[in-house]
N, C-alpha and C positions, 0 to 999 in steps of 0.2 A: 675479764675472765683470764684465768691462768691455765696453762696446759697441765694435764695430769695423765697418768697411765690409764686410769679408768675410762678416760674419754677417747683413747686412741682409736678405737674401732667404732665410735658412735657417729651418727649423722643427725642433722636437724633439718626438718622440712617446715616451711612456713607458707601458709595460704592466707593472703591478706586482701580484703576488699574494702569497699566504701563504708561498711558498717562495723565490721569486726575482723579479727584475724585469729587463726588457730596455728599452734605449733606442735610438732611431733618430734620426740626424741626417740631414735631407733638404732638398732644394731643390724647391719647388713647380714644377710644369710650367705655364708660362703658358697661360692660356685654358682650363683644365680642372681636374679634381680629382685629377690624377695627381701623383706625386712621384718624384723621383730620389733614392734612398737613397745617401748617400755615406759613412756611418759607422754602426757598431753597437757597443753595449756592454752588459755584463751586470752585475748586482749581486745582493745578497742579498734577504731578505724585505722587502716594501714595503707590507704591509697595516698601516696605522697603528693600526687597532682591535685587532689581535692582536699584532703585533710591537712596537707602541709607535711614537709619532711620531719619536722620536730615531733609532731603528733604521731606520725607513722613509726618513727624510731621508738618512741615511748611505748606504743602499743606492741610492737614486735618484741622489744626487750621484756615487757611484762609477760607476754605469752611464752617466750623461751624460758624465763625464770620459773614460770608455773610448771612447764614440762619437766624441768630438772627436779623440782620439788615433788611432782607427782611420781617420778621415777625413784625418788630417794637417793639421787645422785647429786653431789656437790657441783655447782656450776663450773664449767671448765671449757677450754677451747677444744672443740671436737674435730674430727677428721675433715668433714665436709658439711656444707649447708647449702640449701637451695631456698631462695626467697621467691615465691611466685606471687607477684603483686599486681593488683589493678593499678593503672596510672603510671606504668613504666614503659609505655610504648615508645617514648623518646629516649634516645641514647643518653642524654644528659641526666635524666631521672634515674635510669639504671646505674649509671656511673656514680651518681651521688650516693645511692644506697650501697653499692659495692664498696665504695671508699669508706663509708661509715662502718659497715660490718667488718671489713678487713682491719680497720684501725681499732675497733672494739674487741678484736680477737675472738669473734664468734666461732670461727673455724679456720683451719689451715687452707682450705679450698672453699671459696664462696662463689656461687653463681646466682645471678638475679635475672629472672625471666618474667614475661607477662603471665598473669595467673591462668590465662587461657591455654598455655602450653602444658600445664600440670596434668590434666586428664589424659594426655597422650602417654603419661607414665603410670597408668593405672594398673599395669601388670597384664594388659591384654596381649594377644598374639602379635599384633603389628601396630606401631604408633603412627597410623595414617588416618585419613578421612577428615571429618569435621567435628569440632568441639563447639557446642553452643552453651553459653553461660547466661543465666538470668538470675541475678540477685538484686542488690541495690541498683546496679547498672546492668548493661547487657553487652555481649561481645560474641563474635564467632571467629574461629580460626580454622585453617585447613592446612594439612601437610600431605605431600604426595607419597605414594607408596614406594617402599624399597630404600628409604633413607634412615640411617640410625638416628636416634633421638639425641640431640645435643642443643645447647643454648645458641649455637652459631647457625644451626640449620635454618634454611629459608622457610618462612611461614606466611601464608596469605591471610588477610584479616578483613572483616566486615563489621562495621559498627564500633561500639566502644568509645564513642566521642563525647561522653559526659552528658550531664543533664540538660545543657543548653543546646547542644548540637546533635545529640543522638540519644542513646539508651532506650530506644523503642522496645516495648515489651518487658521492661524491667520492673522491679518492685517500686521504684520511685515513680515511674510513669503510671503504673496502676494506682498507686496511692494518690498521686496528684489528680488523676482522672476522677477518682472517687470523691475527693474533696470538692472538686468543681461540680460534679454531678449533685452532690449534697446541697451545695449553695443554689444551684439552678432549681432544684426541687423546693428549697425553702422560699425562693423568690416566686415560684409558680410559673417560671418560664421553661421548666423542664419537667419530665415525668416524675411522679413520686417514686421513691425508692427507699428500701430499708437502710441504705447506706447513710441516709441523712441522720437517723438516730444513732447508727453504729459509730460514726465518726465523732458525734457529739459526746457519746459515752467514752470513747477511746481517749479523748483529750480533756475529759472531765469539764466540759463546757455546759453551761446552763441551757443554751439555745444556739442555733447555727451562727448567729451574729457574733457570739463570743469566740468563735474559732479564729477570728482575725487576730485578736490579742494573743490567743493561745499559740498560734502558729508562728507568731513573730517574737515569741518570748525567747530569752537566752537559753541555749541548750537544745533548741528544736531546729533540726536541719534535715539533710537528705535521709539520714537513717530513720528518723521518726516518721517522715512522710512515706518512706519505703515500707515501713512496718504496717501501714494502713492497707497494704496489699492483702494482708490476712483477712481483713474485713471484706474485701472484694471477693476473694475466693469463697469465703463462708457464705456470703450473700448469693453468689452464683450457684453454690451447691444446693440452696433451697429454692432456686428458680427465679430469683429477682431479675427481671428483664434488663435493667440498667447494668447491674453487675455482670450479667452474662454477656452483654454486648462489649463491655470493657475487656473481659477475659478473652473473648473470641478475637477481638481486634489485636490484643497483645500476642496471641498465638500466631496470628497471620503475620504480624511484624517479625516475630522471632523466626518463623519459617522462611520469610524472605531473606534473612541473613544466611541461612543454610543453603537455600536455593541459589542465591547469588554465587556462593563459593563453589557449590557443586557444578554449576554451569561453567564458571571461569576456569576450574581445574579439570574439566572433562571427567568428572566422577560419574560413573554409570549408575543410573537408578537401579535400586535393588541389589547393589553391590557394596557401595561405600559404607563404612561404619560411622555411626553418629553417636557421639558421647554427649550426654546432657548433664549439666552440673550447675551449681549456684543454689543459694538458699530457696529461691522462688521455684525453680524448676524441680529441684530435688524434693521439695516438700509438697508438690502439687501433682498428683497423678492425672488430674483433669487437664491441667495446662499442658503436660507432656503429651497426653493423648491428642489434644487439639493441634499441637504443633506437628505431630507425625501425620495426622489426618490431613492437615493443610498441605504438607509436602506431597503426600500420596495423591491428593486431588489434582495437584499441578504436574504430576508425572515425575516427581523427583524424590520419591520415597527412598529411604535408606535401606541397605541390606540388613543391618542390625542396629539395635538401639541399646546403649548401655547407660545406666544412671550412675554417675561417679559421685558417691556420697562422702568420700573422705579425701578431698584434694590435698590436705596437709600430709597425709601418708604418701600420696603420689609425689609430693615435693621431696619427701624423704627418700623415695626411690630414685628420683632425679638426682639428688645429692649423692646417693650411692654410686650411680652411673658416672657422675662427674668425678668422684674420688677414684674410680677404677680407670678413668681415661688417661691419667697421667700424674706426674709428681706435683706436689703443692708448689705454688708460686713463691 
C-alpha cells in the first residue's frame, strides 16, 4: 500500500476470529470518539494461533481490500489501524501480526489487541466491566473502572484456551456436542433427537455413519463444526430436549466465565456492565437470556447488558483513539 492524501484521516478496524474476519474503513469524527464508516469488507479465518499466520494475513488483507473497494477508495496507507484478533493472547503472536502489518504499510500507527478488548470501544459511557465472547470459540475479559482504554491497559481474562483446552459454551462446543448426540441417538445409546437428521442434512450425508467421512474430508474444520450450532439453537427453539440441554449447559459455562471475573475483580452485582458479542451470542436471544438468568440465579447479575453487534466498527474506534494518543512511530 502507498500513502495518499485521501487516506490521511482514515482508520481501519479489523475484527478477526476463528471462522471469519471483518474490516471497517472509517473517518474519525472530529472532537469525539465517533467514526463515520465508509466501507466494509469480509475475509476468512483470522486467528493466527489456530489458522496459522499466513492464513490470517491473507484473510485480513482480503477484508481490508474489500473495505476499500466498498468505499470506492484506492488502497493506501491510512492513519491508524486496530487489529482485534482471537489467538493473540501471547505477546509473540501480537508482535508477529504487528510486524507484518507495519511492514505491509497498512497504517502509520498499528495496534494489535485480543478481540475481546474491542467491545470496550463500543462507544459506551465507560470502558469497564466484563466482555463475554461466544463465536467459534469463547472468551471473557474484564477491565476495572476509571482507566482509559488503551492496548497497554491491564485486562483480566477467563477462558479462550482453544478447542482442546477450553472454548466452553462456544459454537464449536455446541456443534461438537450436537454431532456426538446425533451419533449416540443413531447407536441407540442416547435419546432420540431431531439433531440426528439435522446434522445428516447439513453435511449432505446419506445416514449418520457417513458423517465420519464427511467430517474428516479436506476443508472441514472448526468453522464447519461451529456452524452446526445453528442446528442446535433451531432444535432447542422447537423444544428438542437434547438440544435444549446442550444450549442450557453452554449458557451455564459462559456465565461461569463472567461470574469468575466479576468475583475476582470485586464487581458489584447489579452494577457492572456486561457486553455480549461474537456470532453465537449476538445471533441468539435465547442463549443471551439463559446466560443472564444463570448469572442472576447465582447472585452475580450485571447492572446492564449490551449486545455488541459490530466489533469491527469498535476496532475502528480503537484505532481512532490510538491515532489521537500520539505521533506515529
